[in-house]
TORKOL-4160 file (C-alpha; in steps of 0.2 Angstrom, whole numbers, padded with zeros to 4 digits, m for minus):
478
<pt num="1" X="0000" Y="0000" Z="0000"/>
<pt num="2" X="0014" Y="0012" Z="0005"/>
<pt num="3" X="0022" Y="0009" Z="m0013"/>
<pt num="4" X="0005" Y="0013" Z="m0021"/>
<pt num="5" X="0003" Y="0029" Z="m0012"/>
<pt num="6" X="0021" Y="0034" Z="m0016"/>
<pt num="7" X="0018" Y="0029" Z="m0035"/>
<pt num="8" X="0002" Y="0040" Z="m0035"/>
<pt num="9" X="0011" Y="0055" Z="m0027"/>
<pt num="10" X="0026" Y="0054" Z="m0038"/>
<pt num="11" X="0014" Y="0052" Z="m0053"/>
<pt num="12" X="0005" Y="0068" Z="m0049"/>
<pt num="13" X="0020" Y="0078" Z="m0046"/>
<pt num="14" X="0028" Y="0072" Z="m0063"/>
<pt num="15" X="0013" Y="0079" Z="m0072"/>
<pt num="16" X="0010" Y="0095" Z="m0063"/>
<pt num="17" X="0028" Y="0102" Z="m0067"/>
<pt num="18" X="0036" Y="0095" Z="m0051"/>
<pt num="19" X="0036" Y="0100" Z="m0033"/>
<pt num="20" X="0043" Y="0117" Z="m0037"/>
<pt num="21" X="0027" Y="0121" Z="m0047"/>
<pt num="22" X="0015" Y="0117" Z="m0033"/>
<pt num="23" X="0012" Y="0131" Z="m0019"/>
<pt num="24" X="0001" Y="0120" Z="m0008"/>
<pt num="25" X="m0006" Y="0103" Z="m0005"/>
<pt num="26" X="m0023" Y="0100" Z="0004"/>
<pt num="27" X="m0036" Y="0087" Z="0003"/>
<pt num="28" X="m0055" Y="0085" Z="0005"/>
<pt num="29" X="m0066" Y="0069" Z="0004"/>
<pt num="30" X="m0060" Y="0062" Z="m0012"/>
<pt num="31" X="m0047" Y="0075" Z="m0020"/>
<pt num="32" X="m0030" Y="0081" Z="m0018"/>
<pt num="33" X="m0031" Y="0100" Z="m0021"/>
<pt num="34" X="m0015" Y="0108" Z="m0027"/>
<pt num="35" X="m0010" Y="0126" Z="m0029"/>
<pt num="36" X="m0002" Y="0128" Z="m0045"/>
<pt num="37" X="0012" Y="0141" Z="m0049"/>
<pt num="38" X="0012" Y="0139" Z="m0068"/>
<pt num="39" X="m0003" Y="0131" Z="m0077"/>
<pt num="40" X="0007" Y="0129" Z="m0093"/>
<pt num="41" X="0017" Y="0115" Z="m0085"/>
<pt num="42" X="0002" Y="0105" Z="m0080"/>
<pt num="43" X="m0001" Y="0089" Z="m0092"/>
<pt num="44" X="m0020" Y="0086" Z="m0088"/>
<pt num="45" X="m0021" Y="0071" Z="m0100"/>
<pt num="46" X="m0005" Y="0063" Z="m0093"/>
<pt num="47" X="m0012" Y="0066" Z="m0076"/>
<pt num="48" X="m0028" Y="0058" Z="m0079"/>
<pt num="49" X="m0018" Y="0042" Z="m0085"/>
<pt num="50" X="m0008" Y="0040" Z="m0068"/>
<pt num="51" X="m0013" Y="0023" Z="m0060"/>
<pt num="52" X="m0025" Y="0027" Z="m0045"/>
<pt num="53" X="m0030" Y="0044" Z="m0052"/>
<pt num="54" X="m0050" Y="0044" Z="m0056"/>
<pt num="55" X="m0051" Y="0061" Z="m0063"/>
<pt num="56" X="m0045" Y="0079" Z="m0063"/>
<pt num="57" X="m0055" Y="0095" Z="m0061"/>
<pt num="58" X="m0049" Y="0112" Z="m0066"/>
<pt num="59" X="m0054" Y="0126" Z="m0054"/>
<pt num="60" X="m0047" Y="0139" Z="m0043"/>
<pt num="61" X="m0036" Y="0124" Z="m0037"/>
<pt num="62" X="m0031" Y="0109" Z="m0047"/>
<pt num="63" X="m0040" Y="0094" Z="m0040"/>
<pt num="64" X="m0035" Y="0077" Z="m0043"/>
<pt num="65" X="m0047" Y="0064" Z="m0038"/>
<pt num="66" X="m0040" Y="0048" Z="m0030"/>
<pt num="67" X="m0055" Y="0042" Z="m0019"/>
<pt num="68" X="m0059" Y="0042" Z="m0001"/>
<pt num="69" X="m0047" Y="0034" Z="0011"/>
<pt num="70" X="m0032" Y="0035" Z="m0002"/>
<pt num="71" X="m0034" Y="0054" Z="m0003"/>
<pt num="72" X="m0027" Y="0058" Z="0014"/>
<pt num="73" X="m0012" Y="0047" Z="0012"/>
<pt num="74" X="m0008" Y="0053" Z="m0005"/>
<pt num="75" X="m0010" Y="0072" Z="0001"/>
<pt num="76" X="0001" Y="0069" Z="0016"/>
<pt num="77" X="0014" Y="0060" Z="0006"/>
<pt num="78" X="0015" Y="0074" Z="m0007"/>
<pt num="79" X="0016" Y="0086" Z="0008"/>
<pt num="80" X="0031" Y="0076" Z="0016"/>
<pt num="81" X="0040" Y="0075" Z="m0001"/>
<pt num="82" X="0038" Y="0095" Z="m0002"/>
<pt num="83" X="0045" Y="0096" Z="0016"/>
<pt num="84" X="0030" Y="0105" Z="0023"/>
<pt num="85" X="0015" Y="0102" Z="0034"/>
<pt num="86" X="m0002" Y="0099" Z="0026"/>
<pt num="87" X="m0010" Y="0115" Z="0020"/>
<pt num="88" X="0006" Y="0125" Z="0022"/>
<pt num="89" X="0012" Y="0135" Z="0008"/>
<pt num="90" X="0027" Y="0128" Z="m0001"/>
<pt num="91" X="0040" Y="0141" Z="m0001"/>
<pt num="92" X="0047" Y="0146" Z="m0019"/>
<pt num="93" X="0065" Y="0145" Z="m0022"/>
<pt num="94" X="0074" Y="0162" Z="m0018"/>
<pt num="95" X="0081" Y="0163" Z="m0035"/>
<pt num="96" X="0063" Y="0162" Z="m0043"/>
<pt num="97" X="0064" Y="0170" Z="m0060"/>
<pt num="98" X="0054" Y="0185" Z="m0066"/>
<pt num="99" X="0046" Y="0173" Z="m0078"/>
<pt num="100" X="0040" Y="0161" Z="m0064"/>
<pt num="101" X="0033" Y="0176" Z="m0054"/>
<pt num="102" X="0023" Y="0182" Z="m0069"/>
<pt num="103" X="0017" Y="0165" Z="m0071"/>
<pt num="104" X="0011" Y="0163" Z="m0053"/>
<pt num="105" X="0003" Y="0180" Z="m0055"/>
<pt num="106" X="m0006" Y="0174" Z="m0071"/>
<pt num="107" X="m0012" Y="0158" Z="m0063"/>
<pt num="108" X="m0019" Y="0169" Z="m0048"/>
<pt num="109" X="m0028" Y="0181" Z="m0060"/>
<pt num="110" X="m0035" Y="0166" Z="m0069"/>
<pt num="111" X="m0042" Y="0159" Z="m0053"/>
<pt num="112" X="m0050" Y="0175" Z="m0048"/>
<pt num="113" X="m0058" Y="0177" Z="m0066"/>
<pt num="114" X="m0066" Y="0160" Z="m0064"/>
<pt num="115" X="m0072" Y="0165" Z="m0047"/>
<pt num="116" X="m0080" Y="0181" Z="m0053"/>
<pt num="117" X="m0088" Y="0172" Z="m0068"/>
<pt num="118" X="m0097" Y="0160" Z="m0057"/>
<pt num="119" X="m0116" Y="0162" Z="m0057"/>
<pt num="120" X="m0123" Y="0168" Z="m0040"/>
<pt num="121" X="m0132" Y="0152" Z="m0037"/>
<pt num="122" X="m0117" Y="0141" Z="m0041"/>
<pt num="123" X="m0107" Y="0151" Z="m0028"/>
<pt num="124" X="m0119" Y="0148" Z="m0015"/>
<pt num="125" X="m0120" Y="0129" Z="m0019"/>
<pt num="126" X="m0101" Y="0128" Z="m0020"/>
<pt num="127" X="m0099" Y="0137" Z="m0003"/>
<pt num="128" X="m0112" Y="0125" Z="0005"/>
<pt num="129" X="m0102" Y="0110" Z="m0002"/>
<pt num="130" X="m0085" Y="0117" Z="0004"/>
<pt num="131" X="m0093" Y="0119" Z="0022"/>
<pt num="132" X="m0101" Y="0102" Z="0023"/>
<pt num="133" X="m0090" Y="0090" Z="0013"/>
<pt num="134" X="m0076" Y="0090" Z="0026"/>
<pt num="135" X="m0089" Y="0084" Z="0038"/>
<pt num="136" X="m0094" Y="0069" Z="0028"/>
<pt num="137" X="m0082" Y="0056" Z="0036"/>
<pt num="138" X="m0089" Y="0061" Z="0054"/>
<pt num="139" X="m0107" Y="0061" Z="0046"/>
<pt num="140" X="m0104" Y="0044" Z="0039"/>
<pt num="141" X="m0095" Y="0036" Z="0054"/>
<pt num="142" X="m0106" Y="0043" Z="0068"/>
<pt num="143" X="m0122" Y="0041" Z="0057"/>
<pt num="144" X="m0119" Y="0022" Z="0055"/>
<pt num="145" X="m0116" Y="0020" Z="0074"/>
<pt num="146" X="m0131" Y="0031" Z="0078"/>
<pt num="147" X="m0142" Y="0022" Z="0065"/>
<pt num="148" X="m0137" Y="0005" Z="0074"/>
<pt num="149" X="m0141" Y="0013" Z="0091"/>
<pt num="150" X="m0157" Y="0019" Z="0085"/>
<pt num="151" X="m0162" Y="0002" Z="0079"/>
<pt num="152" X="m0158" Y="m0005" Z="0096"/>
<pt num="153" X="m0168" Y="0009" Z="0104"/>
<pt num="154" X="m0183" Y="0006" Z="0094"/>
<pt num="155" X="m0182" Y="m0012" Z="0097"/>
<pt num="156" X="m0179" Y="m0010" Z="0116"/>
<pt num="157" X="m0195" Y="0002" Z="0117"/>
<pt num="158" X="m0205" Y="m0010" Z="0107"/>
<pt num="159" X="m0200" Y="m0024" Z="0119"/>
<pt num="160" X="m0191" Y="m0035" Z="0106"/>
<pt num="161" X="m0174" Y="m0033" Z="0115"/>
<pt num="162" X="m0170" Y="m0035" Z="0133"/>
<pt num="163" X="m0165" Y="m0017" Z="0140"/>
<pt num="164" X="m0154" Y="m0025" Z="0154"/>
<pt num="165" X="m0143" Y="m0033" Z="0141"/>
<pt num="166" X="m0143" Y="m0019" Z="0127"/>
<pt num="167" X="m0146" Y="m0003" Z="0135"/>
<pt num="168" X="m0127" Y="0001" Z="0138"/>
<pt num="169" X="m0123" Y="m0003" Z="0120"/>
<pt num="170" X="m0137" Y="0008" Z="0114"/>
<pt num="171" X="m0131" Y="0023" Z="0126"/>
<pt num="172" X="m0114" Y="0021" Z="0119"/>
<pt num="173" X="m0119" Y="0022" Z="0101"/>
<pt num="174" X="m0130" Y="0038" Z="0106"/>
<pt num="175" X="m0116" Y="0046" Z="0114"/>
<pt num="176" X="m0104" Y="0044" Z="0098"/>
<pt num="177" X="m0118" Y="0050" Z="0087"/>
<pt num="178" X="m0121" Y="0065" Z="0098"/>
<pt num="179" X="m0103" Y="0070" Z="0097"/>
<pt num="180" X="m0106" Y="0076" Z="0079"/>
<pt num="181" X="m0125" Y="0080" Z="0077"/>
<pt num="182" X="m0127" Y="0088" Z="0095"/>
<pt num="183" X="m0113" Y="0101" Z="0091"/>
<pt num="184" X="m0115" Y="0102" Z="0073"/>
<pt num="185" X="m0118" Y="0121" Z="0073"/>
<pt num="186" X="m0100" Y="0123" Z="0080"/>
<pt num="187" X="m0092" Y="0113" Z="0067"/>
<pt num="188" X="m0102" Y="0122" Z="0054"/>
<pt num="189" X="m0097" Y="0139" Z="0061"/>
<pt num="190" X="m0079" Y="0134" Z="0059"/>
<pt num="191" X="m0080" Y="0128" Z="0042"/>
<pt num="192" X="m0090" Y="0143" Z="0037"/>
<pt num="193" X="m0077" Y="0155" Z="0044"/>
<pt num="194" X="m0064" Y="0145" Z="0033"/>
<pt num="195" X="m0075" Y="0147" Z="0018"/>
<pt num="196" X="m0078" Y="0165" Z="0021"/>
<pt num="197" X="m0060" Y="0169" Z="0025"/>
<pt num="198" X="m0063" Y="0173" Z="0043"/>
<pt num="199" X="m0056" Y="0168" Z="0059"/>
<pt num="200" X="m0061" Y="0150" Z="0062"/>
<pt num="201" X="m0061" Y="0151" Z="0080"/>
<pt num="202" X="m0073" Y="0165" Z="0080"/>
<pt num="203" X="m0085" Y="0155" Z="0068"/>
<pt num="204" X="m0085" Y="0141" Z="0080"/>
<pt num="205" X="m0090" Y="0153" Z="0094"/>
<pt num="206" X="m0104" Y="0160" Z="0083"/>
<pt num="207" X="m0110" Y="0142" Z="0080"/>
<pt num="208" X="m0109" Y="0139" Z="0099"/>
<pt num="209" X="m0119" Y="0155" Z="0103"/>
<pt num="210" X="m0135" Y="0147" Z="0095"/>
<pt num="211" X="m0135" Y="0134" Z="0109"/>
<pt num="212" X="m0138" Y="0149" Z="0122"/>
<pt num="213" X="m0128" Y="0138" Z="0134"/>
<pt num="214" X="m0125" Y="0152" Z="0146"/>
<pt num="215" X="m0142" Y="0158" Z="0148"/>
<pt num="216" X="m0151" Y="0156" Z="0164"/>
<pt num="217" X="m0166" Y="0145" Z="0160"/>
<pt num="218" X="m0176" Y="0154" Z="0174"/>
<pt num="219" X="m0173" Y="0171" Z="0167"/>
<pt num="220" X="m0172" Y="0167" Z="0148"/>
<pt num="221" X="m0168" Y="0181" Z="0135"/>
<pt num="222" X="m0183" Y="0188" Z="0126"/>
<pt num="223" X="m0188" Y="0188" Z="0107"/>
<pt num="224" X="m0187" Y="0207" Z="0104"/>
<pt num="225" X="m0201" Y="0205" Z="0092"/>
<pt num="226" X="m0214" Y="0195" Z="0102"/>
<pt num="227" X="m0207" Y="0196" Z="0120"/>
<pt num="228" X="m0207" Y="0176" Z="0120"/>
<pt num="229" X="m0192" Y="0167" Z="0127"/>
<pt num="230" X="m0178" Y="0162" Z="0115"/>
<pt num="231" X="m0175" Y="0143" Z="0111"/>
<pt num="232" X="m0158" Y="0136" Z="0109"/>
<pt num="233" X="m0155" Y="0130" Z="0091"/>
<pt num="234" X="m0167" Y="0142" Z="0082"/>
<pt num="235" X="m0160" Y="0145" Z="0065"/>
<pt num="236" X="m0151" Y="0129" Z="0063"/>
<pt num="237" X="m0135" Y="0127" Z="0053"/>
<pt num="238" X="m0142" Y="0138" Z="0039"/>
<pt num="239" X="m0143" Y="0152" Z="0052"/>
<pt num="240" X="m0126" Y="0149" Z="0057"/>
<pt num="241" X="m0119" Y="0150" Z="0040"/>
<pt num="242" X="m0128" Y="0167" Z="0038"/>
<pt num="243" X="m0122" Y="0173" Z="0054"/>
<pt num="244" X="m0104" Y="0168" Z="0050"/>
<pt num="245" X="m0104" Y="0176" Z="0033"/>
<pt num="246" X="m0110" Y="0192" Z="0041"/>
<pt num="247" X="m0096" Y="0190" Z="0054"/>
<pt num="248" X="m0083" Y="0188" Z="0041"/>
<pt num="249" X="m0088" Y="0205" Z="0033"/>
<pt num="250" X="m0088" Y="0213" Z="0051"/>
<pt num="251" X="m0071" Y="0206" Z="0055"/>
<pt num="252" X="m0063" Y="0211" Z="0038"/>
<pt num="253" X="m0069" Y="0228" Z="0040"/>
<pt num="254" X="m0062" Y="0230" Z="0057"/>
<pt num="255" X="m0045" Y="0224" Z="0052"/>
<pt num="256" X="m0044" Y="0239" Z="0040"/>
<pt num="257" X="m0047" Y="0252" Z="0053"/>
<pt num="258" X="m0040" Y="0245" Z="0069"/>
<pt num="259" X="m0022" Y="0249" Z="0072"/>
<pt num="260" X="m0011" Y="0234" Z="0071"/>
<pt num="261" X="m0005" Y="0236" Z="0089"/>
<pt num="262" X="m0022" Y="0232" Z="0097"/>
<pt num="263" X="m0030" Y="0223" Z="0082"/>
<pt num="264" X="m0027" Y="0205" Z="0090"/>
<pt num="265" X="m0037" Y="0211" Z="0105"/>
<pt num="266" X="m0050" Y="0223" Z="0098"/>
<pt num="267" X="m0056" Y="0215" Z="0082"/>
<pt num="268" X="m0061" Y="0198" Z="0089"/>
<pt num="269" X="m0069" Y="0207" Z="0104"/>
<pt num="270" X="m0080" Y="0219" Z="0094"/>
<pt num="271" X="m0083" Y="0206" Z="0081"/>
<pt num="272" X="m0090" Y="0193" Z="0093"/>
<pt num="273" X="m0100" Y="0207" Z="0103"/>
<pt num="274" X="m0109" Y="0214" Z="0087"/>
<pt num="275" X="m0112" Y="0197" Z="0079"/>
<pt num="276" X="m0117" Y="0189" Z="0095"/>
<pt num="277" X="m0130" Y="0202" Z="0097"/>
<pt num="278" X="m0136" Y="0201" Z="0079"/>
<pt num="279" X="m0136" Y="0182" Z="0080"/>
<pt num="280" X="m0146" Y="0181" Z="0097"/>
<pt num="281" X="m0158" Y="0195" Z="0094"/>
<pt num="282" X="m0161" Y="0195" Z="0075"/>
<pt num="283" X="m0156" Y="0179" Z="0066"/>
<pt num="284" X="m0163" Y="0167" Z="0080"/>
<pt num="285" X="m0180" Y="0176" Z="0082"/>
<pt num="286" X="m0182" Y="0177" Z="0063"/>
<pt num="287" X="m0179" Y="0159" Z="0062"/>
<pt num="288" X="m0191" Y="0156" Z="0076"/>
<pt num="289" X="m0204" Y="0166" Z="0067"/>
<pt num="290" X="m0202" Y="0155" Z="0052"/>
<pt num="291" X="m0203" Y="0140" Z="0063"/>
<pt num="292" X="m0219" Y="0146" Z="0071"/>
<pt num="293" X="m0227" Y="0148" Z="0054"/>
<pt num="294" X="m0222" Y="0131" Z="0049"/>
<pt num="295" X="m0230" Y="0124" Z="0064"/>
<pt num="296" X="m0246" Y="0133" Z="0061"/>
<pt num="297" X="m0245" Y="0127" Z="0043"/>
<pt num="298" X="m0242" Y="0109" Z="0049"/>
<pt num="299" X="m0257" Y="0109" Z="0060"/>
<pt num="300" X="m0268" Y="0115" Z="0046"/>
<pt num="301" X="m0262" Y="0102" Z="0034"/>
<pt num="302" X="m0265" Y="0089" Z="0047"/>
<pt num="303" X="m0282" Y="0095" Z="0049"/>
<pt num="304" X="m0285" Y="0093" Z="0030"/>
<pt num="305" X="m0278" Y="0075" Z="0031"/>
<pt num="306" X="m0277" Y="0062" Z="0018"/>
<pt num="307" X="m0265" Y="0060" Z="0003"/>
<pt num="308" X="m0264" Y="0079" Z="0001"/>
<pt num="309" X="m0258" Y="0082" Z="0019"/>
<pt num="310" X="m0245" Y="0067" Z="0017"/>
<pt num="311" X="m0238" Y="0075" Z="0000"/>
<pt num="312" X="m0236" Y="0092" Z="0007"/>
<pt num="313" X="m0228" Y="0086" Z="0024"/>
<pt num="314" X="m0217" Y="0074" Z="0015"/>
<pt num="315" X="m0211" Y="0087" Z="0003"/>
<pt num="316" X="m0208" Y="0100" Z="0015"/>
<pt num="317" X="m0198" Y="0091" Z="0028"/>
<pt num="318" X="m0182" Y="0091" Z="0020"/>
<pt num="319" X="m0181" Y="0110" Z="0019"/>
<pt num="320" X="m0185" Y="0110" Z="0038"/>
<pt num="321" X="m0171" Y="0099" Z="0041"/>
<pt num="322" X="m0160" Y="0110" Z="0031"/>
<pt num="323" X="m0164" Y="0125" Z="0042"/>
<pt num="324" X="m0164" Y="0115" Z="0058"/>
<pt num="325" X="m0182" Y="0118" Z="0061"/>
<pt num="326" X="m0187" Y="0100" Z="0062"/>
<pt num="327" X="m0184" Y="0100" Z="0081"/>
<pt num="328" X="m0200" Y="0111" Z="0084"/>
<pt num="329" X="m0210" Y="0096" Z="0079"/>
<pt num="330" X="m0204" Y="0086" Z="0094"/>
<pt num="331" X="m0218" Y="0093" Z="0106"/>
<pt num="332" X="m0231" Y="0090" Z="0093"/>
<pt num="333" X="m0225" Y="0071" Z="0092"/>
<pt num="334" X="m0225" Y="0070" Z="0111"/>
<pt num="335" X="m0242" Y="0078" Z="0112"/>
<pt num="336" X="m0250" Y="0065" Z="0100"/>
<pt num="337" X="m0241" Y="0051" Z="0109"/>
<pt num="338" X="m0248" Y="0057" Z="0125"/>
<pt num="339" X="m0266" Y="0059" Z="0119"/>
<pt num="340" X="m0268" Y="0044" Z="0107"/>
<pt num="341" X="m0253" Y="0033" Z="0110"/>
<pt num="342" X="m0245" Y="0036" Z="0093"/>
<pt num="343" X="m0239" Y="0050" Z="0083"/>
<pt num="344" X="m0246" Y="0050" Z="0065"/>
<pt num="345" X="m0234" Y="0064" Z="0060"/>
<pt num="346" X="m0218" Y="0055" Z="0061"/>
<pt num="347" X="m0220" Y="0040" Z="0048"/>
<pt num="348" X="m0226" Y="0054" Z="0035"/>
<pt num="349" X="m0211" Y="0065" Z="0038"/>
<pt num="350" X="m0199" Y="0049" Z="0037"/>
<pt num="351" X="m0204" Y="0048" Z="0019"/>
<pt num="352" X="m0193" Y="0063" Z="0016"/>
<pt num="353" X="m0178" Y="0052" Z="0019"/>
<pt num="354" X="m0185" Y="0040" Z="0008"/>
<pt num="355" X="m0185" Y="0052" Z="m0006"/>
<pt num="356" X="m0167" Y="0056" Z="m0003"/>
<pt num="357" X="m0163" Y="0038" Z="m0004"/>
<pt num="358" X="m0172" Y="0036" Z="m0021"/>
<pt num="359" X="m0163" Y="0052" Z="m0027"/>
<pt num="360" X="m0146" Y="0046" Z="m0022"/>
<pt num="361" X="m0150" Y="0029" Z="m0031"/>
<pt num="362" X="m0155" Y="0038" Z="m0047"/>
<pt num="363" X="m0139" Y="0049" Z="m0046"/>
<pt num="364" X="m0128" Y="0033" Z="m0044"/>
<pt num="365" X="m0135" Y="0026" Z="m0060"/>
<pt num="366" X="m0137" Y="0041" Z="m0070"/>
<pt num="367" X="m0121" Y="0049" Z="m0065"/>
<pt num="368" X="m0110" Y="0033" Z="m0065"/>
<pt num="369" X="m0096" Y="0042" Z="m0074"/>
<pt num="370" X="m0095" Y="0055" Z="m0060"/>
<pt num="371" X="m0083" Y="0045" Z="m0049"/>
<pt num="372" X="m0081" Y="0058" Z="m0035"/>
<pt num="373" X="m0100" Y="0059" Z="m0033"/>
<pt num="374" X="m0102" Y="0041" Z="m0033"/>
<pt num="375" X="m0089" Y="0039" Z="m0019"/>
<pt num="376" X="m0100" Y="0052" Z="m0009"/>
<pt num="377" X="m0116" Y="0042" Z="m0012"/>
<pt num="378" X="m0108" Y="0026" Z="m0007"/>
<pt num="379" X="m0103" Y="0033" Z="0010"/>
<pt num="380" X="m0119" Y="0043" Z="0013"/>
<pt num="381" X="m0132" Y="0031" Z="0007"/>
<pt num="382" X="m0131" Y="0017" Z="0020"/>
<pt num="383" X="m0134" Y="0030" Z="0034"/>
<pt num="384" X="m0149" Y="0038" Z="0024"/>
<pt num="385" X="m0157" Y="0020" Z="0024"/>
<pt num="386" X="m0155" Y="0020" Z="0042"/>
<pt num="387" X="m0164" Y="0037" Z="0044"/>
<pt num="388" X="m0149" Y="0049" Z="0046"/>
<pt num="389" X="m0152" Y="0061" Z="0032"/>
<pt num="390" X="m0139" Y="0074" Z="0034"/>
<pt num="391" X="m0125" Y="0066" Z="0024"/>
<pt num="392" X="m0136" Y="0064" Z="0009"/>
<pt num="393" X="m0143" Y="0082" Z="0011"/>
<pt num="394" X="m0127" Y="0091" Z="0014"/>
<pt num="395" X="m0114" Y="0081" Z="0004"/>
<pt num="396" X="m0125" Y="0076" Z="m0012"/>
<pt num="397" X="m0142" Y="0083" Z="m0015"/>
<pt num="398" X="m0141" Y="0100" Z="m0009"/>
<pt num="399" X="m0124" Y="0106" Z="m0016"/>
<pt num="400" X="m0131" Y="0099" Z="m0033"/>
<pt num="401" X="m0148" Y="0109" Z="m0031"/>
<pt num="402" X="m0159" Y="0100" Z="m0043"/>
<pt num="403" X="m0159" Y="0083" Z="m0035"/>
<pt num="404" X="m0163" Y="0091" Z="m0018"/>
<pt num="405" X="m0180" Y="0097" Z="m0026"/>
<pt num="406" X="m0183" Y="0080" Z="m0034"/>
<pt num="407" X="m0179" Y="0071" Z="m0018"/>
<pt num="408" X="m0192" Y="0082" Z="m0009"/>
<pt num="409" X="m0204" Y="0077" Z="m0022"/>
<pt num="410" X="m0201" Y="0059" Z="m0019"/>
<pt num="411" X="m0203" Y="0062" Z="m0001"/>
<pt num="412" X="m0220" Y="0069" Z="m0005"/>
<pt num="413" X="m0225" Y="0054" Z="m0014"/>
<pt num="414" X="m0221" Y="0043" Z="0000"/>
<pt num="415" X="m0230" Y="0054" Z="0012"/>
<pt num="416" X="m0245" Y="0054" Z="0001"/>
<pt num="417" X="m0246" Y="0035" Z="0001"/>
<pt num="418" X="m0245" Y="0035" Z="0020"/>
<pt num="419" X="m0258" Y="0048" Z="0021"/>
<pt num="420" X="m0269" Y="0038" Z="0010"/>
<pt num="421" X="m0268" Y="0023" Z="0021"/>
<pt num="422" X="m0271" Y="0033" Z="0036"/>
<pt num="423" X="m0268" Y="0027" Z="0054"/>
<pt num="424" X="m0250" Y="0024" Z="0051"/>
<pt num="425" X="m0242" Y="0030" Z="0068"/>
<pt num="426" X="m0226" Y="0028" Z="0078"/>
<pt num="427" X="m0228" Y="0023" Z="0097"/>
<pt num="428" X="m0212" Y="0034" Z="0101"/>
<pt num="429" X="m0200" Y="0048" Z="0093"/>
<pt num="430" X="m0186" Y="0040" Z="0085"/>
<pt num="431" X="m0176" Y="0040" Z="0068"/>
<pt num="432" X="m0184" Y="0037" Z="0052"/>
<pt num="433" X="m0180" Y="0026" Z="0037"/>
<pt num="434" X="m0179" Y="0007" Z="0040"/>
<pt num="435" X="m0175" Y="0010" Z="0059"/>
<pt num="436" X="m0193" Y="0016" Z="0062"/>
<pt num="437" X="m0201" Y="0000" Z="0058"/>
<pt num="438" X="m0201" Y="m0008" Z="0075"/>
<pt num="439" X="m0210" Y="0007" Z="0082"/>
<pt num="440" X="m0225" Y="0007" Z="0070"/>
<pt num="441" X="m0241" Y="0006" Z="0079"/>
<pt num="442" X="m0252" Y="m0009" Z="0080"/>
<pt num="443" X="m0245" Y="m0019" Z="0067"/>
<pt num="444" X="m0246" Y="m0006" Z="0053"/>
<pt num="445" X="m0228" Y="m0009" Z="0048"/>
<pt num="446" X="m0233" Y="m0016" Z="0031"/>
<pt num="447" X="m0241" Y="0001" Z="0026"/>
<pt num="448" X="m0226" Y="0010" Z="0032"/>
<pt num="449" X="m0215" Y="m0001" Z="0022"/>
<pt num="450" X="m0225" Y="0002" Z="0006"/>
<pt num="451" X="m0224" Y="0021" Z="0009"/>
<pt num="452" X="m0205" Y="0019" Z="0011"/>
<pt num="453" X="m0204" Y="0010" Z="m0006"/>
<pt num="454" X="m0216" Y="0023" Z="m0014"/>
<pt num="455" X="m0204" Y="0037" Z="m0007"/>
<pt num="456" X="m0189" Y="0027" Z="m0014"/>
<pt num="457" X="m0198" Y="0026" Z="m0031"/>
<pt num="458" X="m0203" Y="0043" Z="m0032"/>
<pt num="459" X="m0186" Y="0051" Z="m0027"/>
<pt num="460" X="m0178" Y="0039" Z="m0040"/>
<pt num="461" X="m0190" Y="0042" Z="m0054"/>
<pt num="462" X="m0191" Y="0061" Z="m0051"/>
<pt num="463" X="m0172" Y="0062" Z="m0050"/>
<pt num="464" X="m0168" Y="0050" Z="m0064"/>
<pt num="465" X="m0179" Y="0060" Z="m0077"/>
<pt num="466" X="m0178" Y="0078" Z="m0071"/>
<pt num="467" X="m0165" Y="0079" Z="m0058"/>
<pt num="468" X="m0148" Y="0079" Z="m0067"/>
<pt num="469" X="m0138" Y="0089" Z="m0079"/>
<pt num="470" X="m0124" Y="0085" Z="m0091"/>
<pt num="471" X="m0112" Y="0093" Z="m0080"/>
<pt num="472" X="m0117" Y="0081" Z="m0065"/>
<pt num="473" X="m0117" Y="0066" Z="m0076"/>
<pt num="474" X="m0099" Y="0068" Z="m0080"/>
<pt num="475" X="m0090" Y="0078" Z="m0067"/>
<pt num="476" X="m0095" Y="0091" Z="m0054"/>
<pt num="477" X="m0087" Y="0101" Z="m0040"/>
<pt num="478" X="m0092" Y="0094" Z="m0023"/>
């Protein structure tokens, strides 16, 4: 294996003009990303033929696709060969010629032109991908463990497994899963700051602020618009991204006006103070207002009932997850369970995950030439089947845009089937997907499974026929 890694690293350097023509080496989930000094020295066709290289993407950085697992080893080997740490600039030779300097400047200008010519929506999707793709290994690993723990939880609740034997194992799985998903806003804050060229530590603090960890629960902060107490987590990860984006603008502006002697002290203090206030008293309340409207809409849809209600709820749940607003439904679930012994809402909402799974399967078949995308799907799909949807949302469908919409429609189809059957409820709040089957009320699990299959089929069909573009089917930046 070591020889293979060395061969790939040497092969890449041989076709990009050597170590001297590389300014930086970093990696993401599947790609070695290289800063190139002189683009004219890069042999793209030769690079593609290096054994172990799956593809090449030309962007602001040169991206060499070598696949998950291998990529970290190859990137580290290349950094070692250059004599620097991963992500650190490779120093140019002191005798760098004027021609080399000009080439480096031209390369930089080329990258800036590419960035400026991107469409606004493409920039947004690319930024989302850059923020969440580094989290995919954690999503996948913790998600699979959490999915196993969720199945154990449901089976213990249903009485299928002995709690004395399995409870500790279930708790360990839940603790590992919580290490990622409970504190996701902090990780997103750090990655958002990196994407927006701000201080990563400050980004993490902004994400942490949304938990309202220092607030006295007996004397909660008030929503300045309504006077109601603020709730932790309002705004979700999208709210964090917006807050960190604004934070980056504040920090950059302060760097320009604060004297260097006190910049290290004053800038972070003012930035956190300003953005802390904005996040707590503006971004979070606005998200809370959105969530209240969604709850009201959900209650109205539930009163209408039937296939229509199922379709609307199944189709809208993924956007709620994206905004972190799905947590507001927990009190509704618990109230339903307390009143009737089951929640009719949870099985319908679970169909959103089924639409995601179907969309991912369609992308796997339709975009089989896009090897980087396939690698991401392979990692996120098993977790999605177990009811953990974040990896598929943030790594696959949302960055691509169109498949996210077709996945929502697929979820609507599954929800419509569940709504048409009626009386399909869950006896406890738990994960969706296959993991929810043990909790389905009074033997209606077959109807739930039929709904799952309908969601899979809906997501697959919508995505296969309407959810891809030529760019996706060949190569896409993720």
